[in-house]
N, CA, C and O atoms as CSV, one atom per row, in Angstrom:
chain,resi,resn,atom,element,x,y,z
A,1,MET,N,N,78.116,112.893,69.276
A,1,MET,CA,C,78.839,112.126,70.266
A,1,MET,C,C,77.962,110.975,70.758
A,1,MET,O,O,76.739,111.098,70.835
A,2,PRO,N,N,78.598,109.871,71.084
A,2,PRO,CA,C,77.826,108.693,71.508
A,2,PRO,C,C,77.237,108.833,72.919
A,2,PRO,O,O,77.756,109.566,73.762
A,3,ARG,N,N,76.148,108.114,73.142
A,3,ARG,CA,C,75.482,108.076,74.448
A,3,ARG,C,C,75.844,106.758,75.125
A,3,ARG,O,O,75.844,105.698,74.499
A,4,TYR,N,N,76.151,106.850,76.414
A,4,TYR,CA,C,76.482,105.678,77.219
A,4,TYR,C,C,75.491,105.572,78.372
A,4,TYR,O,O,74.940,106.573,78.829
A,5,PHE,N,N,75.275,104.351,78.831
A,5,PHE,CA,C,74.368,104.084,79.936
A,5,PHE,C,C,75.169,103.481,81.083
A,5,PHE,O,O,75.999,102.596,80.874
A,6,PHE,N,N,74.912,103.967,82.301
A,6,PHE,CA,C,75.707,103.608,83.472
A,6,PHE,C,C,74.815,102.918,84.503
A,6,PHE,O,O,74.126,103.578,85.281
A,7,ASN,N,N,74.834,101.609,84.500
A,7,ASN,CA,C,74.018,100.814,85.419
A,7,ASN,C,C,74.854,100.477,86.643
A,7,ASN,O,O,75.993,100.026,86.518
A,8,VAL,N,N,74.286,100.696,87.830
A,8,VAL,CA,C,75.013,100.483,89.077
A,8,VAL,C,C,74.384,99.305,89.810
A,8,VAL,O,O,73.166,99.239,89.973
A,9,ARG,N,N,75.232,98.374,90.250
A,9,ARG,CA,C,74.753,97.187,90.979
A,9,ARG,C,C,75.597,96.954,92.215
A,9,ARG,O,O,76.799,97.219,92.232
A,10,GLY,N,N,74.945,96.457,93.240
A,10,GLY,CA,C,75.620,96.048,94.460
A,10,GLY,C,C,74.885,94.864,95.043
A,10,GLY,O,O,73.924,94.368,94.454
A,11,ASP,N,N,75.336,94.409,96.203
A,11,ASP,CA,C,74.697,93.256,96.836
A,11,ASP,C,C,73.232,93.519,97.175
A,11,ASP,O,O,72.396,92.621,97.082
A,12,ASP,N,N,72.927,94.759,97.570
A,12,ASP,CA,C,71.580,95.057,98.038
A,12,ASP,C,C,70.880,96.158,97.245
A,12,ASP,O,O,69.885,96.716,97.708
A,13,PHE,N,N,71.386,96.472,96.068
A,13,PHE,CA,C,70.740,97.504,95.248
A,13,PHE,C,C,71.082,97.325,93.775
A,13,PHE,O,O,72.069,96.683,93.417
A,14,GLU,N,N,70.242,97.909,92.940
A,14,GLU,CA,C,70.489,97.934,91.502
A,14,GLU,C,C,69.794,99.155,90.934
A,14,GLU,O,O,68.627,99.415,91.226
A,15,GLU,N,N,70.524,99.899,90.121
A,15,GLU,CA,C,69.970,101.091,89.496
A,15,GLU,C,C,70.282,101.037,88.002
A,15,GLU,O,O,71.446,101.021,87.600
A,16,THR,N,N,69.238,101.009,87.196
A,16,THR,CA,C,69.397,100.945,85.744
A,16,THR,C,C,69.273,102.342,85.167
A,16,THR,O,O,68.304,103.050,85.439
A,17,ASP,N,N,70.245,102.732,84.377
A,17,ASP,CA,C,70.257,104.047,83.732
A,17,ASP,C,C,69.396,103.976,82.474
A,17,ASP,O,O,69.765,103.325,81.497
A,18,MET,N,N,68.262,104.641,82.505
A,18,MET,CA,C,67.346,104.623,81.363
A,18,MET,C,C,67.572,105.794,80.405
A,18,MET,O,O,67.085,105.771,79.275
A,19,VAL,N,N,68.311,106.822,80.854
A,19,VAL,CA,C,68.506,108.031,80.062
A,19,VAL,C,C,69.865,108.056,79.377
A,19,VAL,O,O,69.968,108.397,78.198
A,20,GLY,N,N,70.903,107.697,80.115
A,20,GLY,CA,C,72.254,107.719,79.574
A,20,GLY,C,C,72.868,109.105,79.607
A,20,GLY,O,O,72.216,110.088,79.957
A,21,ARG,N,N,74.130,109.160,79.237
A,21,ARG,CA,C,74.878,110.417,79.187
A,21,ARG,C,C,75.738,110.423,77.936
A,21,ARG,O,O,76.232,109.385,77.496
A,22,VAL,N,N,75.904,111.592,77.380
A,22,VAL,CA,C,76.753,111.746,76.195
A,22,VAL,C,C,78.196,111.885,76.655
A,22,VAL,O,O,78.508,112.708,77.516
A,23,CYS,N,N,79.073,111.074,76.075
A,23,CYS,CA,C,80.515,111.132,76.355
A,23,CYS,C,C,81.253,111.153,75.026
A,23,CYS,O,O,80.783,110.588,74.037
A,24,ALA,N,N,82.392,111.796,75.007
A,24,ALA,CA,C,83.152,111.932,73.767
A,24,ALA,C,C,83.686,110.602,73.251
A,24,ALA,O,O,83.837,110.414,72.044
A,25,SER,N,N,83.977,109.664,74.182
A,25,SER,CA,C,84.604,108.404,73.780
A,25,SER,C,C,84.478,107.399,74.911
A,25,SER,O,O,83.888,107.691,75.951
A,26,ASP,N,N,85.039,106.208,74.700
A,26,ASP,CA,C,85.072,105.207,75.764
A,26,ASP,C,C,85.873,105.715,76.967
A,26,ASP,O,O,85.546,105.397,78.110
A,27,VAL,N,N,86.911,106.494,76.711
A,27,VAL,CA,C,87.712,107.053,77.805
A,27,VAL,C,C,86.868,108.036,78.622
A,27,VAL,O,O,86.945,108.049,79.850
A,28,GLY,N,N,86.077,108.843,77.953
A,28,GLY,CA,C,85.167,109.749,78.649
A,28,GLY,C,C,84.145,108.982,79.462
A,28,GLY,O,O,83.781,109.404,80.559
A,29,ALA,N,N,83.677,107.860,78.938
A,29,ALA,CA,C,82.735,107.012,79.665
A,29,ALA,C,C,83.399,106.411,80.905
A,29,ALA,O,O,82.762,106.284,81.950
A,30,LEU,N,N,84.669,106.045,80.792
A,30,LEU,CA,C,85.406,105.537,81.953
A,30,LEU,C,C,85.504,106.612,83.034
A,30,LEU,O,O,85.312,106.319,84.214
A,31,GLN,N,N,85.797,107.838,82.648
A,31,GLN,CA,C,85.876,108.932,83.618
A,31,GLN,C,C,84.528,109.142,84.312
A,31,GLN,O,O,84.479,109.365,85.522
A,32,THR,N,N,83.457,109.072,83.560
A,32,THR,CA,C,82.119,109.217,84.144
A,32,THR,C,C,81.820,108.058,85.080
A,32,THR,O,O,81.256,108.265,86.154
A,33,ALA,N,N,82.188,106.841,84.692
A,33,ALA,CA,C,81.964,105.664,85.536
A,33,ALA,C,C,82.729,105.794,86.850
A,33,ALA,O,O,82.206,105.430,87.904
A,34,LEU,N,N,83.957,106.305,86.804
A,34,LEU,CA,C,84.736,106.521,88.028
A,34,LEU,C,C,84.066,107.546,88.934
A,34,LEU,O,O,84.044,107.387,90.155
A,35,SER,N,N,83.526,108.586,88.338
A,35,SER,CA,C,82.820,109.611,89.107
A,35,SER,C,C,81.574,109.029,89.771
A,35,SER,O,O,81.304,109.305,90.940
A,36,ILE,N,N,80.825,108.232,89.034
A,36,ILE,CA,C,79.623,107.594,89.577
A,36,ILE,C,C,79.996,106.637,90.702
A,36,ILE,O,O,79.350,106.630,91.750
A,37,ALA,N,N,81.025,105.836,90.495
A,37,ALA,CA,C,81.472,104.898,91.526
A,37,ALA,C,C,81.873,105.651,92.790
A,37,ALA,O,O,81.547,105.217,93.895
A,38,GLY,N,N,82.570,106.765,92.644
A,38,GLY,CA,C,82.953,107.573,93.792
A,38,GLY,C,C,81.751,108.104,94.544
A,38,GLY,O,O,81.746,108.121,95.774
A,39,SER,N,N,80.732,108.537,93.818
A,39,SER,CA,C,79.501,109.035,94.446
A,39,SER,C,C,78.793,107.941,95.227
A,39,SER,O,O,78.314,108.171,96.337
A,40,VAL,N,N,78.729,106.758,94.648
A,40,VAL,CA,C,78.070,105.631,95.322
A,40,VAL,C,C,78.817,105.280,96.608
A,40,VAL,O,O,78.199,105.079,97.653
A,41,VAL,N,N,80.139,105.208,96.529
A,41,VAL,CA,C,80.940,104.865,97.706
A,41,VAL,C,C,80.773,105.932,98.784
A,41,VAL,O,O,80.627,105.596,99.959
A,42,ARG,N,N,80.793,107.223,98.406
A,42,ARG,CA,C,80.607,108.296,99.390
A,42,ARG,C,C,79.245,108.204,100.072
A,42,ARG,O,O,79.152,108.336,101.293
A,43,ARG,N,N,78.181,107.978,99.287
A,43,ARG,CA,C,76.838,107.852,99.873
A,43,ARG,C,C,76.779,106.690,100.853
A,43,ARG,O,O,76.178,106.804,101.921
A,44,ARG,N,N,77.395,105.588,100.497
A,44,ARG,CA,C,77.361,104.419,101.379
A,44,ARG,C,C,78.175,104.675,102.648
A,44,ARG,O,O,77.805,104.205,103.724
A,45,LEU,N,N,79.262,105.407,102.534
A,45,LEU,CA,C,80.041,105.764,103.724
A,45,LEU,C,C,79.251,106.692,104.645
A,45,LEU,O,O,79.296,106.548,105.866
A,46,GLU,N,N,78.523,107.650,104.049
A,46,GLU,CA,C,77.713,108.575,104.845
A,46,GLU,C,C,76.619,107.840,105.616
A,46,GLU,O,O,76.262,108.239,106.724
A,47,ARG,N,N,76.099,106.787,105.041
A,47,ARG,CA,C,75.057,105.988,105.698
A,47,ARG,C,C,75.637,104.913,106.598
A,47,ARG,O,O,74.907,104.138,107.216
A,48,GLU,N,N,76.957,104.878,106.663
A,48,GLU,CA,C,77.676,103.879,107.457
A,48,GLU,C,C,77.346,102.454,107.024
A,48,GLU,O,O,77.319,101.535,107.842
A,49,THR,N,N,77.100,102.289,105.750
A,49,THR,CA,C,76.904,100.947,105.186
A,49,THR,C,C,78.074,100.677,104.255
A,49,THR,O,O,77.922,100.575,103.038
A,50,PHE,N,N,79.231,100.567,104.860
A,50,PHE,CA,C,80.453,100.450,104.072
A,50,PHE,C,C,80.552,99.072,103.431
A,50,PHE,O,O,81.123,98.135,103.989
A,51,CYS,N,N,79.991,98.991,102.275
A,51,CYS,CA,C,80.094,97.786,101.465
A,51,CYS,C,C,80.363,98.272,100.054
A,51,CYS,O,O,79.491,98.877,99.430
A,52,ILE,N,N,81.525,98.024,99.559
A,52,ILE,CA,C,81.850,98.532,98.225
A,52,ILE,C,C,81.865,97.417,97.194
A,52,ILE,O,O,82.481,97.544,96.135
A,53,SER,N,N,81.185,96.329,97.510
A,53,SER,CA,C,81.066,95.304,96.474
A,53,SER,C,C,80.007,95.780,95.485
A,53,SER,O,O,79.018,96.404,95.870
A,54,GLY,N,N,80.217,95.491,94.258
A,54,GLY,CA,C,79.314,95.925,93.203
A,54,GLY,C,C,80.105,96.521,92.068
A,54,GLY,O,O,81.336,96.512,92.074
A,55,ASP,N,N,79.383,97.043,91.089
A,55,ASP,CA,C,80.079,97.620,89.950
A,55,ASP,C,C,79.199,98.608,89.195
A,55,ASP,O,O,77.987,98.689,89.398
A,56,VAL,N,N,79.865,99.356,88.314
A,56,VAL,CA,C,79.191,100.229,87.357
A,56,VAL,C,C,79.398,99.573,86.003
A,56,VAL,O,O,80.527,99.420,85.537
A,57,GLU,N,N,78.304,99.192,85.383
A,57,GLU,CA,C,78.362,98.560,84.070
A,57,GLU,C,C,78.029,99.622,83.027
A,57,GLU,O,O,76.972,100.249,83.093
A,58,VAL,N,N,78.914,99.821,82.078
A,58,VAL,CA,C,78.742,100.848,81.054
A,58,VAL,C,C,78.329,100.174,79.745
A,58,VAL,O,O,78.984,99.247,79.267
A,59,GLU,N,N,77.226,100.667,79.183
A,59,GLU,CA,C,76.732,100.154,77.899
A,59,GLU,C,C,76.816,101.257,76.854
A,59,GLU,O,O,76.682,102.438,77.174
A,60,ASP,N,N,77.039,100.869,75.611
A,60,ASP,CA,C,77.031,101.845,74.523
A,60,ASP,C,C,75.597,102.054,74.032
A,60,ASP,O,O,74.650,101.539,74.627
A,61,GLU,N,N,75.446,102.812,72.943
A,61,GLU,CA,C,74.113,103.118,72.422
A,61,GLU,C,C,73.332,101.874,71.996
A,61,GLU,O,O,72.101,101.884,71.994
A,62,GLY,N,N,74.031,100.826,71.642
A,62,GLY,CA,C,73.393,99.570,71.261
A,62,GLY,C,C,73.138,98.669,72.458
A,62,GLY,O,O,72.742,97.514,72.304
A,63,HIS,N,N,73.369,99.209,73.660
A,63,HIS,CA,C,73.219,98.485,74.934
A,63,HIS,C,C,74.121,97.259,75.005
A,63,HIS,O,O,73.761,96.233,75.581
A,64,ARG,N,N,75.309,97.392,74.403
A,64,ARG,CA,C,76.353,96.380,74.544
A,64,ARG,C,C,77.285,96.840,75.659
A,64,ARG,O,O,77.657,98.013,75.713
A,65,VAL,N,N,77.658,95.941,76.533
A,65,VAL,CA,C,78.552,96.280,77.643
A,65,VAL,C,C,79.941,96.582,77.084
A,65,VAL,O,O,80.535,95.753,76.394
A,66,VAL,N,N,80.449,97.774,77.387
A,66,VAL,CA,C,81.789,98.149,76.936
A,66,VAL,C,C,82.775,98.207,78.092
A,66,VAL,O,O,83.987,98.237,77.878
A,67,LEU,N,N,82.252,98.223,79.336
A,67,LEU,CA,C,83.124,98.359,80.495
A,67,LEU,C,C,82.356,97.962,81.748
A,67,LEU,O,O,81.186,98.311,81.905
A,68,THR,N,N,83.016,97.237,82.629
A,68,THR,CA,C,82.480,96.972,83.960
A,68,THR,C,C,83.534,97.424,84.957
A,68,THR,O,O,84.634,96.874,85.012
A,69,LEU,N,N,83.180,98.439,85.749
A,69,LEU,CA,C,84.109,99.033,86.699
A,69,LEU,C,C,83.691,98.668,88.119
A,69,LEU,O,O,82.601,99.045,88.548
A,70,PRO,N,N,84.528,97.946,88.856
A,70,PRO,CA,C,84.194,97.629,90.248
A,70,PRO,C,C,84.098,98.910,91.081
A,70,PRO,O,O,84.891,99.833,90.892
A,71,LEU,N,N,83.137,98.970,91.996
A,71,LEU,CA,C,83.007,100.145,92.865
A,71,LEU,C,C,84.291,100.388,93.648
A,71,LEU,O,O,84.640,101.535,93.931
A,72,ARG,N,N,84.984,99.332,93.993
A,72,ARG,CA,C,86.208,99.480,94.782
A,72,ARG,C,C,87.264,100.286,94.031
A,72,ARG,O,O,88.191,100.800,94.656
A,73,ALA,N,N,87.150,100.411,92.711
A,73,ALA,CA,C,88.100,101.209,91.930
A,73,ALA,C,C,88.044,102.674,92.340
A,73,ALA,O,O,89.021,103.401,92.154
A,74,ALA,N,N,86.929,103.117,92.889
A,74,ALA,CA,C,86.790,104.511,93.309
A,74,ALA,C,C,87.638,104.817,94.538
A,74,ALA,O,O,87.874,105.984,94.851
A,75,SER,N,N,88.091,103.801,95.226
A,75,SER,CA,C,88.883,104.037,96.436
A,75,SER,C,C,90.376,104.166,96.138
A,75,SER,O,O,91.158,104.421,97.053
A,76,TYR,N,N,90.780,104.000,94.905
A,76,TYR,CA,C,92.198,104.095,94.554
A,76,TYR,C,C,92.569,105.493,94.129
A,76,TYR,O,O,93.726,105.752,93.798
């Protein structure tokens, strides 16, 4: 199964995924990206720094961007 990398960016932070996660497909990577976005939004709400600008950028094994998911998508 392919490995995907989930890089998270916002106005005041950036986290680069150096390890990646194995997902069955691009759809599985989308589900993981939604989960990550939800976690980021929850953490920011807990800290009362409600800013959901930013995104989760998903790269494939060749480090090509296959998906960019806005953090705000986690609120839908």
